[in-house]
C-alpha positions in Angstrom: -135.4 -55.7 98.1 -135.3 -55.7 94.2 -132.1 -57.0 92.8 -130.0 -54.4 91.0 -127.2 -52.3 90.8 -126.2 -50.2 93.7 -125.9 -46.3 93.1 -124.2 -43.9 95.1 -125.4 -39.7 95.0 -122.5 -37.7 94.2 -121.7 -35.2 96.9 -123.1 -32.4 94.4 -126.3 -34.7 94.1 -127.2 -35.3 97.2 -126.7 -31.2 98.0 -129.2 -31.0 95.2 -131.5 -33.4 96.7 -131.3 -31.5 99.9 -132.5 -28.4 98.1 -135.5 -30.3 96.9 -136.5 -31.9 100.1 -135.7 -29.6 102.3 -136.3 -30.2 106.4 -139.4 -32.2 107.6 -141.0 -30.4 110.2 -141.8 -32.4 113.3 -144.8 -31.1 115.3 -143.4 -30.0 119.0 -146.3 -31.7 120.4 -145.9 -34.8 119.5 -142.3 -34.6 121.4 -144.7 -35.1 124.4 -146.4 -38.1 123.4 -144.3 -41.4 123.9 -144.9 -43.9 121.2 -145.9 -47.4 122.4 -143.7 -50.5 122.8 -144.6 -52.5 119.8 -145.1 -56.5 120.5 -142.6 -58.6 118.7 -144.7 -61.6 119.5 -147.4 -59.8 117.3 -144.7 -59.0 114.6 -143.8 -63.0 114.4 -147.4 -63.9 114.6 -147.9 -62.0 111.0 -144.5 -63.3 110.0 -145.8 -67.1 110.7 -149.0 -66.3 108.9 -147.0 -65.2 105.8 -145.0 -68.4 106.0 -147.9 -70.3 106.0 -149.3 -68.6 103.3 -146.2 -69.2 101.2 -146.1 -73.0 102.3 -149.6 -73.4 100.7 -148.6 -71.7 97.5 -145.7 -73.3 95.9 -143.4 -72.0 98.6 -143.4 -68.3 97.6 -145.7 -65.2 97.7 -144.5 -63.8 94.4 -146.5 -61.1 93.0 -148.1 -63.1 90.1 -149.3 -66.1 92.1 -151.5 -66.9 94.8 -149.1 -66.4 97.5 -149.1 -62.7 97.1 -152.9 -62.9 96.8 -153.3 -64.4 100.1 -151.2 -61.8 101.7 -153.0 -58.9 100.7 -156.0 -60.6 101.9 -154.3 -61.1 105.1 -153.2 -57.9 105.9 -156.2 -56.4 104.3 -158.6 -58.4 106.7 -156.6 -57.4 110.0 -156.6 -53.5 108.9 -160.3 -53.8 108.0 -161.2 -55.1 111.6 -159.1 -52.4 113.2 -161.1 -49.4 111.6 -158.8 -48.8 108.8 -159.9 -47.2 105.2 -158.8 -49.7 103.1 -158.3 -49.5 99.0 -157.1 -52.4 96.9 -155.0 -50.9 93.8 -154.8 -52.7 90.7 -151.6 -52.4 89.1 -151.9 -52.9 85.6 -147.8 -52.8 85.0 -147.6 -55.3 87.9 -147.0 -59.1 87.2 -150.2 -60.4 87.2 -152.1 -57.5 87.5 -151.5 -57.8 91.2 -152.6 -55.2 93.8 -151.1 -52.6 95.9 -152.8 -52.4 99.1 -153.4 -48.7 100.6 -154.6 -48.0 104.3 -155.6 -44.6 105.8 -156.3 -44.0 109.6 -159.3 -41.5 109.4 -157.9 -38.9 111.5 -155.7 -36.0 111.5 -155.2 -33.5 108.7 -156.0 -35.0 105.5 -153.8 -32.3 103.7 -150.7 -33.5 105.5 -150.2 -37.0 105.1 -147.1 -39.3 106.5 -147.0 -42.4 104.6 -145.0 -45.9 105.5 -144.6 -48.7 103.1 -143.1 -52.0 102.6 -143.5 -54.5 99.6 -145.5 -57.5 100.3 -144.5 -59.7 97.3 -141.4 -62.1 97.7 -139.2 -63.5 94.9 -140.3 -66.7 93.1 -137.3 -68.4 94.4 -138.4 -68.4 98.2 -141.2 -67.4 100.5 -139.6 -63.9 101.3 -140.0 -63.7 105.3 -137.1 -61.2 105.9 -137.4 -59.6 102.1 -140.2 -58.5 102.7 -142.0 -60.1 105.2 -140.1 -58.1 108.0 -141.0 -54.8 107.0 -144.6 -55.6 105.7 -145.2 -57.3 109.4 -143.8 -54.3 111.4 -145.8 -52.0 109.3 -148.9 -53.7 110.1 -148.3 -54.3 113.7 -147.6 -50.8 114.0 -150.8 -49.7 112.4 -152.8 -52.2 114.3 -151.2 -50.7 117.4 -152.0 -46.9 116.7 -155.7 -48.0 115.9 -155.7 -49.6 119.1 -154.1 -46.9 121.1 -156.1 -44.3 119.0 -154.1 -41.2 120.0 -155.0 -37.5 118.9 -153.1 -37.1 115.4 -151.8 -34.1 114.1 -151.3 -35.7 110.5 -152.9 -38.3 108.7 -151.3 -41.6 108.6 -151.4 -43.8 105.5 -150.1 -47.2 105.1 -149.1 -49.0 101.6 -148.2 -52.5 101.0 -146.5 -52.6 97.2 -147.1 -55.3 94.7 -144.2 -56.3 92.5 -141.4 -54.4 93.9 -139.1 -57.2 92.8 -139.4 -56.7 89.0 -138.7 -53.1 89.3 -140.3 -51.4 92.0 -143.4 -51.7 89.5 -146.4 -51.3 92.4 -145.0 -48.0 94.2 -144.2 -46.7 90.7 -147.8 -47.3 90.0 -148.9 -45.6 92.7 -147.2 -42.4 92.7 -147.6 -41.8 88.8 -151.5 -42.5 89.6 -151.5 -39.7 92.3 -152.4 -35.7 91.0 -149.7 -33.3 91.7 -152.1 -32.0 94.3 -152.2 -35.6 96.0 -148.7 -36.3 95.8 -148.1 -32.6 97.6 -150.3 -33.8 100.3 -147.4 -36.7 101.0 -145.3 -34.5 103.1 -143.0 -38.0 104.5 -142.7 -41.4 103.1 -141.0 -44.2 105.1 -140.1 -47.3 103.7 -138.8 -50.9 105.7 -137.3 -53.3 103.7 -135.6 -56.0 105.1 -135.4 -55.3 108.6 -134.6 -58.6 110.2 -131.5 -59.8 108.4 -129.7 -62.6 110.6 -126.1 -60.8 110.5 -127.7 -57.6 110.8 -126.5 -54.0 110.7 -128.5 -51.3 111.8 -128.8 -48.8 108.3 -131.0 -45.6 108.5 -131.8 -44.0 104.9 -129.6 -40.8 104.7 -131.7 -39.0 101.8 -133.4 -36.4 104.1 -131.1 -35.6 107.0 -134.0 -34.3 109.4 -135.8 -37.9 108.9 -132.7 -39.6 109.6 -132.2 -37.7 112.6 -135.5 -38.9 114.0 -134.6 -42.4 113.9 -131.1 -41.9 115.1 -132.5 -40.1 118.2 -134.5 -43.3 118.6 -131.3 -45.9 117.9 -129.1 -43.2 120.4 -131.8 -43.6 123.4 -131.2 -47.4 123.1 -127.3 -47.3 122.9 -127.0 -48.3 119.2 -125.0 -46.7 116.4 -126.3 -46.5 112.8 -124.9 -46.3 109.6 -126.1 -44.3 106.3 -127.5 -47.1 103.9 -125.9 -47.4 100.8 -127.2 -51.1 99.8 -130.6 -50.2 99.2 -130.0 -46.7 97.2 -132.3 -47.0 94.3 -133.6 -50.4 94.9 -136.6 -50.1 96.8 -139.6 -48.8 96.8 -138.7 -45.2 98.7 -137.3 -44.4 95.1 -140.5 -44.3 93.4 -141.6 -41.1 95.7 -138.0 -39.7 95.8 -138.2 -39.5 92.2 -141.2 -37.1 92.2 -139.6 -35.0 95.0 -141.5 -36.5 98.2 -139.1 -36.6 101.6 -138.0 -40.3 102.0 -136.7 -41.9 104.8 -136.1 -45.5 106.3 -134.6 -48.6 107.6 -132.9 -51.6 106.7 -130.5 -54.6 108.3 -128.5 -55.4 105.0 -128.9 -57.6 101.9 -126.2 -59.3 100.5 -123.3 -57.3 100.9 -120.6 -58.3 103.3 -120.5 -56.7 107.0 -116.9 -55.6 107.8 -114.7 -56.0 110.9 -115.7 -52.7 111.9 -119.4 -53.4 111.8 -119.2 -56.8 113.7 -117.4 -54.8 116.5 -120.1 -52.2 116.4 -123.0 -54.4 116.1 -122.0 -58.3 116.9 -122.3 -60.8 114.0 -120.0 -62.4 111.6 -117.2 -60.3 109.8 -116.9 -61.4 106.2 -120.4 -62.8 105.8 -123.2 -61.3 104.1 -125.9 -59.5 106.3 -128.2 -61.9 105.2 -126.9 -65.1 103.5 -130.6 -66.3 102.4 -131.2 -63.1 100.3 -133.6 -64.3 97.9 -132.9 -67.7 98.4 -135.6 -70.8 99.6 -134.1 -70.3 102.8 -135.7 -66.8 103.5 -138.2 -68.4 106.0 -139.2 -67.4 109.5 -135.9 -69.4 110.6 -133.9 -66.9 108.9 -135.0 -63.7 110.6 -133.9 -62.3 113.7 -135.7 -61.1 116.8 -133.3 -58.2 118.0 -133.2 -56.2 115.0 -136.8 -57.0 114.2 -138.0 -56.1 117.9 -136.0 -52.7 117.5 -136.9 -51.6 114.1 -140.0 -52.3 115.0 -140.1 -49.9 117.8 -137.9 -47.0 115.8 -140.9 -47.5 113.3 -143.6 -46.5 115.7 -141.2 -43.7 117.7 -141.0 -41.9 114.0 -144.5 -42.5 113.5 -145.4 -40.9 117.1 -142.7 -38.1 116.5 -144.3 -37.0 112.8 -147.9 -37.6 113.0 -149.6 -37.9 116.8 -150.4 -35.0 118.9 -153.2 -32.7 118.3 -152.5 -28.7 118.1 -152.4 -27.1 121.4 -155.6 -24.9 122.0 -158.6 -24.4 119.8 -157.6 -24.7 116.0 -159.1 -25.4 112.5 -158.6 -25.9 109.0 -159.5 -24.1 105.9 -160.2 -25.5 102.1 -161.6 -23.9 99.0 -163.3 -25.6 96.0 -162.6 -25.0 93.3 -159.3 -24.0 93.3 -158.9 -22.5 90.4 -161.5 -20.8 87.8 -161.3 -18.8 84.1 -163.8 -15.8 83.4 -163.8 -13.3 80.8 -163.3 -9.7 81.8 -166.9 -8.3 83.6 -167.5 -12.1 84.6 -167.4 -13.2 88.1 -166.1 -16.7 89.8 -167.8 -18.3 92.8 -166.0 -20.1 95.6 -167.0 -22.1 98.4 -165.0 -22.1 101.4 -165.2 -24.3 104.0 -163.5 -24.9 107.7 -163.4 -27.5 109.8 -162.2 -27.5 113.5 -159.3 -29.5 114.3 -158.5 -29.0 117.7 -160.3 -27.2 120.7 -163.5 -25.3 120.3 -165.0 -23.3 117.8 -163.8 -20.0 117.3 -165.2 -16.5 115.0 -163.3 -16.3 112.2 -163.1 -13.2 110.0 -162.2 -13.7 106.2 -160.8 -11.4 103.5 -158.9 -11.7 100.4 -155.5 -10.2 98.9 -153.8 -10.4 95.5 -156.8 -9.8 93.5 -156.1 -8.6 90.0 -156.5 -4.6 89.1 -160.4 -3.8 88.6 -161.3 -7.2 90.7 -163.5 -7.1 94.0 -164.0 -9.8 96.3 -167.1 -10.3 98.8 -167.8 -13.1 101.2 -171.3 -14.4 102.2 -171.0 -14.1 105.2 -167.8 -12.4 105.9 -167.6 -13.6 109.5 -168.2 -17.6 110.3 -167.5 -19.7 113.2 -165.1 -22.2 112.6 -166.8 -25.5 111.1 -168.9 -23.3 109.1 -168.6 -21.9 105.6 -169.1 -19.1 103.3 -169.1 -18.2 99.4 -166.3 -16.2 98.1 -167.4 -14.2 95.0 -164.5 -12.4 93.1 -166.0 -10.2 90.6 -163.8 -8.7 87.7 -164.5 -5.3 85.4 -164.2 -4.8 81.9 -160.8 -3.0 82.6 -159.6 -6.3 84.2 -156.4 -7.2 82.4 -155.7 -10.6 80.6 -153.8 -12.8 83.1 -153.5 -15.5 85.6 -153.6 -14.4 89.3 -153.4 -16.1 92.7 -155.6 -14.9 95.1 -154.8 -15.5 99.0 -157.9 -16.2 101.0 -156.9 -15.0 105.0 -159.0 -16.5 107.7 -158.3 -14.4 110.8 -159.6 -16.6 113.7 -160.0 -15.3 117.6 -157.1 -17.8 118.3 -155.3 -19.1 115.0 -155.2 -17.6 111.6 -155.0 -19.6 108.4 -155.0 -19.0 104.5 -155.7 -20.8 101.3 -155.2 -19.6 97.7 -157.2 -19.6 94.2 -155.8 -19.2 91.2 -157.7 -16.9 89.0 -157.5 -16.7 84.8 -159.0 -13.9 83.2 -159.5 -13.4 79.3 -158.8 -17.4 78.4 -162.3 -18.9 78.7 -162.0 -19.9 75.0 -158.5 -21.9 75.8 -158.7 -25.3 74.6 -155.1 -26.6 74.8 -153.6 -27.8 78.4 -150.2 -28.8 79.3 -148.6 -31.1 81.9 -144.6 -30.1 81.7 -144.0 -32.7 84.6 -141.1 -35.2 84.4 -142.0 -38.6 84.6 -139.3 -41.2 84.4 -140.4 -44.1 81.8 -138.4 -47.2 83.1 -138.2 -50.7 81.6 -141.8 -52.4 81.8 -142.9 -49.4 83.8 -146.0 -47.6 83.5 -146.3 -43.5 83.4 -149.7 -41.8 84.1 -149.3 -38.0 83.3 -152.7 -36.4 84.0 -154.0 -32.7 82.1 -156.7 -31.0 83.4 -158.9 -29.5 81.2 -161.3 -26.7 82.0 -162.8 -26.3 78.3 -166.5 -26.3 77.8 -168.8 -28.1 75.7 -167.5 -31.6 73.8 -163.9 -32.5 72.7 -163.3 -31.7 69.0 -162.5 -35.0 67.2 -159.6 -35.7 66.6 -158.0 -34.0 69.5 -154.6 -33.2 68.9 -151.8 -34.1 70.8 -148.1 -32.9 71.3 -145.6 -35.0 73.1 -142.0 -34.5 74.3 -140.0 -37.2 75.8 -136.3 -38.7 76.0 -136.3 -42.4 74.9 -133.5 -44.0 72.9 -136.0 -46.5 71.5 -139.3 -45.2 70.8 -140.3 -48.5 69.6 -140.5 -49.7 72.9 -143.2 -47.4 73.8 -146.8 -47.9 73.4 -148.7 -44.7 74.4 -152.6 -44.2 75.2 -155.1 -41.2 76.1 -157.5 -41.7 78.8 -160.3 -39.7 78.4 -162.4 -38.3 81.7 -164.8 -40.8 81.4 -162.4 -43.5 81.6 -162.3 -44.6 77.8 -159.0 -45.8 76.8 -157.8 -44.4 72.9 -154.7 -46.2 71.1 -152.1 -43.2 70.3 -149.0 -45.3 69.5 -148.6 -49.0 69.3 -145.1 -50.6 70.3 -143.1 -51.1 67.0 -140.1 -52.9 65.6 -136.1 -52.4 65.6 -134.2 -50.1 64.7 -134.6 -47.9 67.7 -135.3 -44.6 67.0 -134.9 -41.0 69.8 -138.7 -40.3 70.5 -138.0 -36.4 70.6 -141.1 -34.4 70.2 -143.9 -36.1 68.2 -147.4 -35.0 67.3 -150.6 -36.9 67.0 -154.2 -36.8 66.0 -156.4 -39.0 67.9 -160.1 -39.7 67.1 -162.2 -39.4 70.2 -166.3 -40.3 70.3 -168.4 -38.0 72.4 -165.8 -37.3 75.0 -166.5 -34.3 77.1 -164.0 -31.9 76.9 -163.7 -30.5 80.6 -161.7 -33.3 83.1 -159.0 -35.1 83.4 -157.3 -36.5 80.4 -154.4 -38.8 80.9 -151.4 -39.8 78.8 -150.4 -43.5 79.4 -146.8 -44.2 78.5 -145.8 -47.8 79.1 -142.2 -49.5 78.1 -142.7 -52.9 76.8 -139.1 -53.7 76.7 -135.8 -53.2 78.7 -132.6 -51.9 78.2 -133.7 -48.5 77.1 -135.4 -45.8 79.5 -136.0 -42.3 79.2 -138.4 -39.1 80.5 -141.8 -37.9 79.6 -140.8 -34.2 79.5 -144.1 -32.7 78.5 -147.4 -33.1 76.6 -150.0 -30.7 75.5 -153.7 -31.6 74.3 -155.9 -29.5 72.3 -159.7 -30.3 73.0 
């Protein structure tokens, strides 16, 4: 867990978050699939391996050192052997450009992702076996158990082991900022596990989203354990990176440096008046400082939540529908073509009739073919007429199956094919030593006209702290603004001209904002590029 100030949301702020996050849907069919028991012996074997790695690397597994790199290799090897799709992501804003490790189980609906994560780094003062070998080891064993039992999946499951959490959640922030808005939308729930085996433990459940907390509470109630909402970890662990972009979050903790009360000692046992973890951020955070009882309970609770949220194939025959591309621009009288693909997700193939609604005036839609078997594909042609008005329409593509109905949406813009200005108005927090990656998708034709024009709006009390770069669709990086010197000035709205060389206009342009100093933070509100 990152060392930092505890933040408590007001009742009003919490109500607002509830509106943003909403409820998390639990597949009804998943309730019939009991989660397996997670082997405590196997979890402890992972903890012993992390302790050995720390012993061989100066007594810690801090992000910039060999202990962290060896920890990544250990987890990666186990996951690859189990059949996971494993990716290393170099975090350029992390100490030593350390790496996040992402693993995905290649089953279930890829458009509905349940993600679990833990930070894998320690502080430099010690091996970090509770903080956070405990969460990392539990996630690893749950992942291996999922692969070993290989149940039918309703949703896709993804795991993340984060770099450099101890210096400001850098790894998870980098990962979240690297995702497009479409990829973020696929993550329906993020569950975080940070310090789940404290010696003088409590049983704390993140209370950010009531429906997620209820799943963990259901498990603990089944074994006769009362829980409390987590306050010590608010804003201090990797779930904060996901929460900041509107992804529903949950998780477990057993406490760090806060003091156990008498009421809590009566509820859970242990010693009142003492920290939950007296070795928090110290050299004594070794395998000897973790407790088997909460480690076992929390590992099983993680599996319980995962099985509830993601396991269980939909009942009967079913399929999914996708479109490529999902948007397009035409002039009045022109046509757009879209590839429609279906995939059988359970049971047998079925006949599916295709139609479209929400077309602008004067436009028609045709499918070739108009009826397919699920698992097949079709081509949608949207034809506009000379009288079709300029503007943007959301067209709903309807798939009427014999046993199930689905839909997908296509965004059609008419009359602006000459547009060469594009905007991203998503808010991105700019944190000390953090990096923001804000993408813009350009549909302009030909090459970008050099210099491209940028307009950037941000609230930041020390613009001199910021280094700003522009990444072109081919990956070339251009300097927009270097860091400066005091006195500090508010950023506000600024315009820049950036000389580019032989860059194709279409594709993803990314504004990269790095805060190079401490004390001043802010928000990137929007930016516009004219190519």
